[in-house]
N, CA, C and O atoms as a Tripos MOL2 file, in Angstrom:
@<TRIPOS>MOLECULE
protein
  244   243    61     0     0
PROTEIN
NO_CHARGES

@<TRIPOS>ATOM
      1 N         -11.6060    9.8630  -27.6370 N.3       1 MET1
      2 CA        -11.6070    8.4940  -27.1610 C.3       1 MET1
      3 C         -10.7510    8.4180  -25.8990 C.2       1 MET1
      4 O          -9.6050    8.8670  -25.9120 O.2       1 MET1
      5 N         -11.2770    7.8660  -24.8200 N.am      2 PRO2
      6 CA        -10.5020    7.7960  -23.5780 C.3       2 PRO2
      7 C          -9.3860    6.7620  -23.6490 C.2       2 PRO2
      8 O          -9.4800    5.7580  -24.3560 O.2       2 PRO2
      9 N          -8.3500    7.0370  -22.9090 N.am      3 VAL3
     10 CA         -7.2330    6.1010  -22.7700 C.3       3 VAL3
     11 C          -7.3110    5.5150  -21.3650 C.2       3 VAL3
     12 O          -7.4390    6.2430  -20.3800 O.2       3 VAL3
     13 N          -7.2330    4.2070  -21.2890 N.am      4 ILE4
     14 CA         -7.2290    3.5340  -19.9920 C.3       4 ILE4
     15 C          -5.8340    2.9880  -19.7610 C.2       4 ILE4
     16 O          -5.3230    2.2070  -20.5640 O.2       4 ILE4
     17 N          -5.2230    3.3990  -18.6700 N.am      5 HIS5
     18 CA         -3.8600    2.9780  -18.3350 C.3       5 HIS5
     19 C          -3.9220    2.1880  -17.0370 C.2       5 HIS5
     20 O          -4.4900    2.6470  -16.0460 O.2       5 HIS5
     21 N          -3.3410    1.0100  -17.0500 N.am      6 ILE6
     22 CA         -3.3600    0.1440  -15.8740 C.3       6 ILE6
     23 C          -1.9300   -0.1620  -15.4560 C.2       6 ILE6
     24 O          -1.0970   -0.5140  -16.2910 O.2       6 ILE6
     25 N          -1.6490   -0.0290  -14.1840 N.am      7 VAL7
     26 CA         -0.3480   -0.3820  -13.6260 C.3       7 VAL7
     27 C          -0.5690   -1.5560  -12.6820 C.2       7 VAL7
     28 O          -1.3230   -1.4450  -11.7150 O.2       7 VAL7
     29 N           0.0830   -2.6740  -12.9590 N.am      8 LEU8
     30 CA         -0.0150   -3.8520  -12.1020 C.3       8 LEU8
     31 C           1.2780   -4.0010  -11.3180 C.2       8 LEU8
     32 O           2.3650   -3.8210  -11.8670 O.2       8 LEU8
     33 N           1.1650   -4.3250  -10.0530 N.am      9 VAL9
     34 CA          2.3500   -4.4820   -9.2070 C.3       9 VAL9
     35 C           2.2430   -5.7520   -8.3780 C.2       9 VAL9
     36 O           1.1560   -6.2750   -8.1300 O.2       9 VAL9
     37 N           3.3970   -6.2230   -7.9630 N.am     10 LYS10
     38 CA          3.4730   -7.3530   -7.0460 C.3      10 LYS10
     39 C           3.9330   -6.7960   -5.7050 C.2      10 LYS10
     40 O           5.1190   -6.5360   -5.5060 O.2      10 LYS10
     41 N           3.0000   -6.6180   -4.7980 N.am     11 VAL11
     42 CA          3.3140   -6.0790   -3.4790 C.3      11 VAL11
     43 C           3.7870   -7.2290   -2.5980 C.2      11 VAL11
     44 O           3.1060   -8.2450   -2.4620 O.2      11 VAL11
     45 N           4.9580   -7.0550   -2.0060 N.am     12 LYS12
     46 CA          5.5210   -8.1000   -1.1450 C.3      12 LYS12
     47 C           4.6530   -8.3140    0.0900 C.2      12 LYS12
     48 O           4.0040   -7.3920    0.5840 O.2      12 LYS12
     49 N           4.6580   -9.5340    0.5670 N.am     13 GLN13
     50 CA          3.8790   -9.8770    1.7590 C.3      13 GLN13
     51 C           4.2890   -9.0260    2.9530 C.2      13 GLN13
     52 O           3.4510   -8.6760    3.7840 O.2      13 GLN13
     53 N           5.5780   -8.6890    3.0430 N.am     14 SER14
     54 CA          6.0390   -7.8590    4.1640 C.3      14 SER14
     55 C           5.3970   -6.4730    4.1270 C.2      14 SER14
     56 O           5.1360   -5.8870    5.1780 O.2      14 SER14
     57 N           5.1420   -5.9470    2.9350 N.am     15 VAL15
     58 CA          4.4710   -4.6480    2.8160 C.3      15 VAL15
     59 C           2.9940   -4.7950    3.1490 C.2      15 VAL15
     60 O           2.4180   -3.9510    3.8370 O.2      15 VAL15
     61 N           2.3850   -5.8630    2.6600 N.am     16 LEU16
     62 CA          0.9660   -6.0780    2.9440 C.3      16 LEU16
     63 C           0.7110   -6.2070    4.4410 C.2      16 LEU16
     64 O          -0.3290   -5.7750    4.9380 O.2      16 LEU16
     65 N           1.6590   -6.7990    5.1540 N.am     17 SER17
     66 CA          1.4390   -7.0040    6.5830 C.3      17 SER17
     67 C           2.0310   -5.9010    7.4560 C.2      17 SER17
     68 O           1.6900   -5.8020    8.6340 O.2      17 SER17
     69 N           2.9180   -5.0650    6.8920 N.am     18 ASN18
     70 CA          3.6080   -4.0940    7.7300 C.3      18 ASN18
     71 C           3.4800   -2.6490    7.2530 C.2      18 ASN18
     72 O           3.4560   -1.7450    8.0880 O.2      18 ASN18
     73 N           3.3990   -2.3960    5.9540 N.am     19 GLY19
     74 CA          3.3780   -1.0250    5.4560 C.3      19 GLY19
     75 C           2.1970   -0.7380    4.5570 C.2      19 GLY19
     76 O           2.2470    0.1690    3.7260 O.2      19 GLY19
     77 N           1.1390   -1.5050    4.7190 N.am     20 PHE20
     78 CA          0.0000   -1.3880    3.8210 C.3      20 PHE20
     79 C          -0.7040   -0.0410    3.9370 C.2      20 PHE20
     80 O          -1.1720    0.4940    2.9320 O.2      20 PHE20
     81 N          -0.7860    0.5100    5.1280 N.am     21 ASP21
     82 CA         -1.4310    1.8120    5.3090 C.3      21 ASP21
     83 C          -0.6910    2.9000    4.5440 C.2      21 ASP21
     84 O          -1.3130    3.7950    3.9720 O.2      21 ASP21
     85 N           0.6270    2.8250    4.5350 N.am     22 GLU22
     86 CA          1.4100    3.8060    3.7780 C.3      22 GLU22
     87 C           1.1730    3.6340    2.2830 C.2      22 GLU22
     88 O           1.0560    4.6240    1.5610 O.2      22 GLU22
     89 N           1.1000    2.3970    1.8100 N.am     23 LEU23
     90 CA          0.8160    2.1400    0.3960 C.3      23 LEU23
     91 C          -0.5390    2.7290    0.0130 C.2      23 LEU23
     92 O          -0.6580    3.3830   -1.0230 O.2      23 LEU23
     93 N          -1.5480    2.5070    0.8280 N.am     24 LYS24
     94 CA         -2.8790    3.0530    0.5450 C.3      24 LYS24
     95 C          -2.8390    4.5780    0.4960 C.2      24 LYS24
     96 O          -3.4570    5.1950   -0.3710 O.2      24 LYS24
     97 N          -2.1190    5.1710    1.4190 N.am     25 SER25
     98 CA         -2.0050    6.6220    1.4690 C.3      25 SER25
     99 C          -1.3510    7.1720    0.2080 C.2      25 SER25
    100 O          -1.8090    8.1680   -0.3520 O.2      25 SER25
    101 N          -0.2810    6.5230   -0.2350 N.am     26 LYS26
    102 CA          0.4200    6.9700   -1.4450 C.3      26 LYS26
    103 C          -0.4590    6.8230   -2.6810 C.2      26 LYS26
    104 O          -0.4290    7.6790   -3.5650 O.2      26 LYS26
    105 N          -1.2360    5.7560   -2.7510 N.am     27 CYS27
    106 CA         -2.1490    5.5770   -3.8850 C.3      27 CYS27
    107 C          -3.2090    6.6730   -3.9030 C.2      27 CYS27
    108 O          -3.5660    7.1750   -4.9690 O.2      27 CYS27
    109 N          -3.7060    7.0410   -2.7450 N.am     28 GLU28
    110 CA         -4.6970    8.1150   -2.6570 C.3      28 GLU28
    111 C          -4.0950    9.4540   -3.0840 C.2      28 GLU28
    112 O          -4.7900   10.2810   -3.6740 O.2      28 GLU28
    113 N          -2.8180    9.6750   -2.7940 N.am     29 GLU29
    114 CA         -2.1580   10.9330   -3.1410 C.3      29 GLU29
    115 C          -1.9950   11.1110   -4.6450 C.2      29 GLU29
    116 O          -1.8020   12.2350   -5.1090 O.2      29 GLU29
    117 N          -2.0660   10.0430   -5.4100 N.am     30 LEU30
    118 CA         -1.9500   10.1560   -6.8640 C.3      30 LEU30
    119 C          -3.0110   11.0970   -7.4340 C.2      30 LEU30
    120 O          -2.7610   11.7920   -8.4190 O.2      30 LEU30
    121 N          -4.1750   11.1190   -6.8280 N.am     31 LYS31
    122 CA         -5.2660   11.9690   -7.3040 C.3      31 LYS31
    123 C          -4.9320   13.4510   -7.1820 C.2      31 LYS31
    124 O          -5.5160   14.2750   -7.8860 O.2      31 LYS31
    125 N          -3.9980   13.7990   -6.2970 N.am     32 ASP32
    126 CA         -3.6550   15.1950   -6.0410 C.3      32 ASP32
    127 C          -2.5370   15.7260   -6.9320 C.2      32 ASP32
    128 O          -2.2370   16.9200   -6.9000 O.2      32 ASP32
    129 N          -1.9210   14.8600   -7.7210 N.am     33 LEU33
    130 CA         -0.8610   15.3150   -8.6210 C.3      33 LEU33
    131 C          -1.4500   16.2280   -9.6900 C.2      33 LEU33
    132 O          -2.5390   15.9520  -10.1940 O.2      33 LEU33
    133 N          -0.7540   17.3150  -10.0510 N.am     34 PRO34
    134 CA         -1.2820   18.2410  -11.0530 C.3      34 PRO34
    135 C          -1.6450   17.5600  -12.3770 C.2      34 PRO34
    136 O          -2.6790   17.8770  -12.9660 O.2      34 PRO34
    137 N          -0.8210   16.6420  -12.8450 N.am     35 ILE35
    138 CA         -1.1170   15.9750  -14.1170 C.3      35 ILE35
    139 C          -2.3820   15.1320  -14.0030 C.2      35 ILE35
    140 O          -3.1660   15.0560  -14.9480 O.2      35 ILE35
    141 N          -2.5810   14.5050  -12.8610 N.am     36 ALA36
    142 CA         -3.7930   13.7010  -12.6630 C.3      36 ALA36
    143 C          -5.0270   14.5930  -12.6160 C.2      36 ALA36
    144 O          -6.0720   14.2480  -13.1700 O.2      36 ALA36
    145 N          -4.9030   15.7270  -11.9610 N.am     37 LYS37
    146 CA         -6.0430   16.6440  -11.8740 C.3      37 LYS37
    147 C          -6.4370   17.1820  -13.2430 C.2      37 LYS37
    148 O          -7.6190   17.3950  -13.5110 O.2      37 LYS37
    149 N          -5.4450   17.4030  -14.1180 N.am     38 SER38
    150 CA         -5.7460   17.9890  -15.4210 C.3      38 SER38
    151 C          -6.1090   16.9570  -16.4830 C.2      38 SER38
    152 O          -6.8110   17.2890  -17.4380 O.2      38 SER38
    153 N          -5.6530   15.7250  -16.3440 N.am     39 LYS39
    154 CA         -5.8530   14.7290  -17.4050 C.3      39 LYS39
    155 C          -6.7610   13.5700  -17.0250 C.2      39 LYS39
    156 O          -7.4990   13.0670  -17.8720 O.2      39 LYS39
    157 N          -6.7250   13.1410  -15.7830 N.am     40 ALA40
    158 CA         -7.4630   11.9350  -15.3910 C.3      40 ALA40
    159 C          -8.8780   12.2850  -14.9400 C.2      40 ALA40
    160 O          -9.0990   13.2740  -14.2410 O.2      40 ALA40
    161 N          -9.8150   11.4630  -15.3480 N.am     41 THR41
    162 CA        -11.1860   11.6390  -14.8750 C.3      41 THR41
    163 C         -11.4650   10.7460  -13.6750 C.2      41 THR41
    164 O         -12.3870   10.9950  -12.8980 O.2      41 THR41
    165 N         -10.6460    9.6930  -13.5350 N.am     42 GLU42
    166 CA        -10.8590    8.7540  -12.4450 C.3      42 GLU42
    167 C          -9.5730    7.9790  -12.1810 C.2      42 GLU42
    168 O          -8.8820    7.5780  -13.1170 O.2      42 GLU42
    169 N          -9.2560    7.7710  -10.9140 N.am     43 ILE43
    170 CA         -8.1200    6.9310  -10.5270 C.3      43 ILE43
    171 C          -8.6350    5.9340   -9.4990 C.2      43 ILE43
    172 O          -9.1680    6.3090   -8.4550 O.2      43 ILE43
    173 N          -8.4640    4.6660   -9.8160 N.am     44 LYS44
    174 CA         -8.8840    3.6000   -8.9040 C.3      44 LYS44
    175 C          -7.6760    2.7500   -8.5630 C.2      44 LYS44
    176 O          -6.7270    2.6750   -9.3430 O.2      44 LYS44
    177 N          -7.7030    2.1140   -7.4160 N.am     45 TRP45
    178 CA         -6.6430    1.1930   -7.0230 C.3      45 TRP45
    179 C          -7.2500    0.1020   -6.1660 C.2      45 TRP45
    180 O          -8.2530    0.3170   -5.4860 O.2      45 TRP45
    181 N          -6.6390   -1.0660   -6.2010 N.am     46 GLY46
    182 CA         -7.1480   -2.1510   -5.3850 C.3      46 GLY46
    183 C          -6.6300   -3.5070   -5.8310 C.2      46 GLY46
    184 O          -5.7880   -3.5980   -6.7240 O.2      46 GLY46
    185 N          -7.1360   -4.5540   -5.2070 N.am     47 PRO47
    186 CA         -6.7290   -5.9140   -5.5630 C.3      47 PRO47
    187 C          -7.3350   -6.3110   -6.9060 C.2      47 PRO47
    188 O          -8.2220   -5.6180   -7.4030 O.2      47 PRO47
    189 N          -6.8830   -7.3990   -7.4960 N.am     48 PRO48
    190 CA         -7.3900   -7.8210   -8.7960 C.3      48 PRO48
    191 C          -8.8990   -8.0890   -8.7770 C.2      48 PRO48
    192 O          -9.4370   -8.6450   -7.8200 O.2      48 PRO48
    193 N          -9.5540   -7.6840   -9.8470 N.am     49 ALA49
    194 CA        -10.9850   -7.9510   -9.9810 C.3      49 ALA49
    195 C         -11.2310   -9.4110  -10.3330 C.2      49 ALA49
    196 O         -12.2620   -9.9800   -9.9740 O.2      49 ALA49
    197 N         -10.2790  -10.0100  -11.0370 N.am     50 TYR50
    198 CA        -10.3810  -11.4130  -11.4500 C.3      50 TYR50
    199 C          -9.1460  -12.1560  -10.9490 C.2      50 TYR50
    200 O          -8.1860  -12.3140  -11.7040 O.2      50 TYR50
    201 N          -9.1410  -12.6130   -9.7100 N.am     51 PRO51
    202 CA         -7.9530  -13.2250   -9.1080 C.3      51 PRO51
    203 C          -7.3310  -14.3550   -9.9240 C.2      51 PRO51
    204 O          -6.1130  -14.5280   -9.8740 O.2      51 PRO51
    205 N          -8.0930  -15.1100  -10.6520 N.am     52 GLY52
    206 CA         -7.5420  -16.2060  -11.4350 C.3      52 GLY52
    207 C          -6.7540  -15.7600  -12.6480 C.2      52 GLY52
    208 O          -6.0300  -16.5570  -13.2460 O.2      52 GLY52
    209 N          -6.8850  -14.4870  -13.0210 N.am     53 ARG53
    210 CA         -6.2120  -13.9760  -14.2180 C.3      53 ARG53
    211 C          -5.0900  -12.9950  -13.8950 C.2      53 ARG53
    212 O          -4.5900  -12.3170  -14.7940 O.2      53 ARG53
    213 N          -4.6920  -12.9080  -12.6520 N.am     54 ASN54
    214 CA         -3.7410  -11.8670  -12.2480 C.3      54 ASN54
    215 C          -2.2780  -12.2120  -12.5010 C.2      54 ASN54
    216 O          -1.4220  -11.3330  -12.3960 O.2      54 ASN54
    217 N          -1.9680  -13.4430  -12.8240 N.am     55 GLU55
    218 CA         -0.6050  -13.8830  -13.1600 C.3      55 GLU55
    219 C           0.4380  -13.4360  -12.1380 C.2      55 GLU55
    220 O           1.5390  -13.0310  -12.5130 O.2      55 GLU55
    221 N           0.1020  -13.5060  -10.8620 N.am     56 GLY56
    222 CA          1.0590  -13.1810   -9.8100 C.3      56 GLY56
    223 C           1.0040  -11.7510   -9.3140 C.2      56 GLY56
    224 O           1.5600  -11.4460   -8.2580 O.2      56 GLY56
    225 N           0.3450  -10.8650  -10.0510 N.am     57 TYR57
    226 CA          0.2090   -9.4800   -9.5990 C.3      57 TYR57
    227 C          -0.9180   -9.4230   -8.5800 C.2      57 TYR57
    228 O          -1.9580  -10.0550   -8.7610 O.2      57 TYR57
    229 N          -0.7130   -8.6700   -7.5170 N.am     58 ASN58
    230 CA         -1.7160   -8.6590   -6.4670 C.3      58 ASN58
    231 C          -2.2750   -7.2710   -6.1650 C.2      58 ASN58
    232 O          -3.0190   -7.0960   -5.1990 O.2      58 ASN58
    233 N          -1.9210   -6.2920   -6.9810 N.am     59 TRP59
    234 CA         -2.4130   -4.9370   -6.7720 C.3      59 TRP59
    235 C          -2.4140   -4.1930   -8.0940 C.2      59 TRP59
    236 O          -1.5600   -4.4370   -8.9460 O.2      59 TRP59
    237 N          -3.3440   -3.3080   -8.2670 N.am     60 GLY60
    238 CA         -3.4120   -2.5340   -9.5020 C.3      60 GLY60
    239 C          -3.8180   -1.1030   -9.2360 C.2      60 GLY60
    240 O          -4.5660   -0.8130   -8.3020 O.2      60 GLY60
    241 N          -3.3100   -0.2040  -10.0790 N.am     61 VAL61
    242 CA         -3.6720    1.2140  -10.0280 C.3      61 VAL61
    243 C          -4.1360    1.5920  -11.4160 C.2      61 VAL61
    244 O          -4.5040    2.7430  -11.6520 O.2      61 VAL61
@<TRIPOS>BOND
     1     1     2 1
     2     2     3 1
     3     3     4 2
     4     3     5 am
     5     5     6 1
     6     6     7 1
     7     7     8 2
     8     7     9 am
     9     9    10 1
    10    10    11 1
    11    11    12 2
    12    11    13 am
    13    13    14 1
    14    14    15 1
    15    15    16 2
    16    15    17 am
    17    17    18 1
    18    18    19 1
    19    19    20 2
    20    19    21 am
    21    21    22 1
    22    22    23 1
    23    23    24 2
    24    23    25 am
    25    25    26 1
    26    26    27 1
    27    27    28 2
    28    27    29 am
    29    29    30 1
    30    30    31 1
    31    31    32 2
    32    31    33 am
    33    33    34 1
    34    34    35 1
    35    35    36 2
    36    35    37 am
    37    37    38 1
    38    38    39 1
    39    39    40 2
    40    39    41 am
    41    41    42 1
    42    42    43 1
    43    43    44 2
    44    43    45 am
    45    45    46 1
    46    46    47 1
    47    47    48 2
    48    47    49 am
    49    49    50 1
    50    50    51 1
    51    51    52 2
    52    51    53 am
    53    53    54 1
    54    54    55 1
    55    55    56 2
    56    55    57 am
    57    57    58 1
    58    58    59 1
    59    59    60 2
    60    59    61 am
    61    61    62 1
    62    62    63 1
    63    63    64 2
    64    63    65 am
    65    65    66 1
    66    66    67 1
    67    67    68 2
    68    67    69 am
    69    69    70 1
    70    70    71 1
    71    71    72 2
    72    71    73 am
    73    73    74 1
    74    74    75 1
    75    75    76 2
    76    75    77 am
    77    77    78 1
    78    78    79 1
    79    79    80 2
    80    79    81 am
    81    81    82 1
    82    82    83 1
    83    83    84 2
    84    83    85 am
    85    85    86 1
    86    86    87 1
    87    87    88 2
    88    87    89 am
    89    89    90 1
    90    90    91 1
    91    91    92 2
    92    91    93 am
    93    93    94 1
    94    94    95 1
    95    95    96 2
    96    95    97 am
    97    97    98 1
    98    98    99 1
    99    99   100 2
   100    99   101 am
   101   101   102 1
   102   102   103 1
   103   103   104 2
   104   103   105 am
   105   105   106 1
   106   106   107 1
   107   107   108 2
   108   107   109 am
   109   109   110 1
   110   110   111 1
   111   111   112 2
   112   111   113 am
   113   113   114 1
   114   114   115 1
   115   115   116 2
   116   115   117 am
   117   117   118 1
   118   118   119 1
   119   119   120 2
   120   119   121 am
   121   121   122 1
   122   122   123 1
   123   123   124 2
   124   123   125 am
   125   125   126 1
   126   126   127 1
   127   127   128 2
   128   127   129 am
   129   129   130 1
   130   130   131 1
   131   131   132 2
   132   131   133 am
   133   133   134 1
   134   134   135 1
   135   135   136 2
   136   135   137 am
   137   137   138 1
   138   138   139 1
   139   139   140 2
   140   139   141 am
   141   141   142 1
   142   142   143 1
   143   143   144 2
   144   143   145 am
   145   145   146 1
   146   146   147 1
   147   147   148 2
   148   147   149 am
   149   149   150 1
   150   150   151 1
   151   151   152 2
   152   151   153 am
   153   153   154 1
   154   154   155 1
   155   155   156 2
   156   155   157 am
   157   157   158 1
   158   158   159 1
   159   159   160 2
   160   159   161 am
   161   161   162 1
   162   162   163 1
   163   163   164 2
   164   163   165 am
   165   165   166 1
   166   166   167 1
   167   167   168 2
   168   167   169 am
   169   169   170 1
   170   170   171 1
   171   171   172 2
   172   171   173 am
   173   173   174 1
   174   174   175 1
   175   175   176 2
   176   175   177 am
   177   177   178 1
   178   178   179 1
   179   179   180 2
   180   179   181 am
   181   181   182 1
   182   182   183 1
   183   183   184 2
   184   183   185 am
   185   185   186 1
   186   186   187 1
   187   187   188 2
   188   187   189 am
   189   189   190 1
   190   190   191 1
   191   191   192 2
   192   191   193 am
   193   193   194 1
   194   194   195 1
   195   195   196 2
   196   195   197 am
   197   197   198 1
   198   198   199 1
   199   199   200 2
   200   199   201 am
   201   201   202 1
   202   202   203 1
   203   203   204 2
   204   203   205 am
   205   205   206 1
   206   206   207 1
   207   207   208 2
   208   207   209 am
   209   209   210 1
   210   210   211 1
   211   211   212 2
   212   211   213 am
   213   213   214 1
   214   214   215 1
   215   215   216 2
   216   215   217 am
   217   217   218 1
   218   218   219 1
   219   219   220 2
   220   219   221 am
   221   221   222 1
   222   222   223 1
   223   223   224 2
   224   223   225 am
   225   225   226 1
   226   226   227 1
   227   227   228 2
   228   227   229 am
   229   229   230 1
   230   230   231 1
   231   231   232 2
   232   231   233 am
   233   233   234 1
   234   234   235 1
   235   235   236 2
   236   235   237 am
   237   237   238 1
   238   238   239 1
   239   239   240 2
   240   239   241 am
   241   241   242 1
   242   242   243 1
   243   243   244 2
@<TRIPOS>SUBSTRUCTURE
     1 MET1         2 RESIDUE 1 A MET
     2 PRO2         6 RESIDUE 1 A PRO
     3 VAL3        10 RESIDUE 1 A VAL
     4 ILE4        14 RESIDUE 1 A ILE
     5 HIS5        18 RESIDUE 1 A HIS
     6 ILE6        22 RESIDUE 1 A ILE
     7 VAL7        26 RESIDUE 1 A VAL
     8 LEU8        30 RESIDUE 1 A LEU
     9 VAL9        34 RESIDUE 1 A VAL
    10 LYS10       38 RESIDUE 1 A LYS
    11 VAL11       42 RESIDUE 1 A VAL
    12 LYS12       46 RESIDUE 1 A LYS
    13 GLN13       50 RESIDUE 1 A GLN
    14 SER14       54 RESIDUE 1 A SER
    15 VAL15       58 RESIDUE 1 A VAL
    16 LEU16       62 RESIDUE 1 A LEU
    17 SER17       66 RESIDUE 1 A SER
    18 ASN18       70 RESIDUE 1 A ASN
    19 GLY19       74 RESIDUE 1 A GLY
    20 PHE20       78 RESIDUE 1 A PHE
    21 ASP21       82 RESIDUE 1 A ASP
    22 GLU22       86 RESIDUE 1 A GLU
    23 LEU23       90 RESIDUE 1 A LEU
    24 LYS24       94 RESIDUE 1 A LYS
    25 SER25       98 RESIDUE 1 A SER
    26 LYS26      102 RESIDUE 1 A LYS
    27 CYS27      106 RESIDUE 1 A CYS
    28 GLU28      110 RESIDUE 1 A GLU
    29 GLU29      114 RESIDUE 1 A GLU
    30 LEU30      118 RESIDUE 1 A LEU
    31 LYS31      122 RESIDUE 1 A LYS
    32 ASP32      126 RESIDUE 1 A ASP
    33 LEU33      130 RESIDUE 1 A LEU
    34 PRO34      134 RESIDUE 1 A PRO
    35 ILE35      138 RESIDUE 1 A ILE
    36 ALA36      142 RESIDUE 1 A ALA
    37 LYS37      146 RESIDUE 1 A LYS
    38 SER38      150 RESIDUE 1 A SER
    39 LYS39      154 RESIDUE 1 A LYS
    40 ALA40      158 RESIDUE 1 A ALA
    41 THR41      162 RESIDUE 1 A THR
    42 GLU42      166 RESIDUE 1 A GLU
    43 ILE43      170 RESIDUE 1 A ILE
    44 LYS44      174 RESIDUE 1 A LYS
    45 TRP45      178 RESIDUE 1 A TRP
    46 GLY46      182 RESIDUE 1 A GLY
    47 PRO47      186 RESIDUE 1 A PRO
    48 PRO48      190 RESIDUE 1 A PRO
    49 ALA49      194 RESIDUE 1 A ALA
    50 TYR50      198 RESIDUE 1 A TYR
    51 PRO51      202 RESIDUE 1 A PRO
    52 GLY52      206 RESIDUE 1 A GLY
    53 ARG53      210 RESIDUE 1 A ARG
    54 ASN54      214 RESIDUE 1 A ASN
    55 GLU55      218 RESIDUE 1 A GLU
    56 GLY56      222 RESIDUE 1 A GLY
    57 TYR57      226 RESIDUE 1 A TYR
    58 ASN58      230 RESIDUE 1 A ASN
    59 TRP59      234 RESIDUE 1 A TRP
    60 GLY60      238 RESIDUE 1 A GLY
    61 VAL61      242 RESIDUE 1 A VAL
């Protein structure tokens, strides 16, 4: 049975407007970690799929 793990974060507006490219790069690098390569079948990241239900979180991995 697969395990689905979700990490929700509140990214500050200053990061969204100033360091967002670095954040995207770091999220992409998660796929290259040895544990991710051996255990994860898929890693996705992005904004909330259901904005009305995000309770203040604006990013998820």
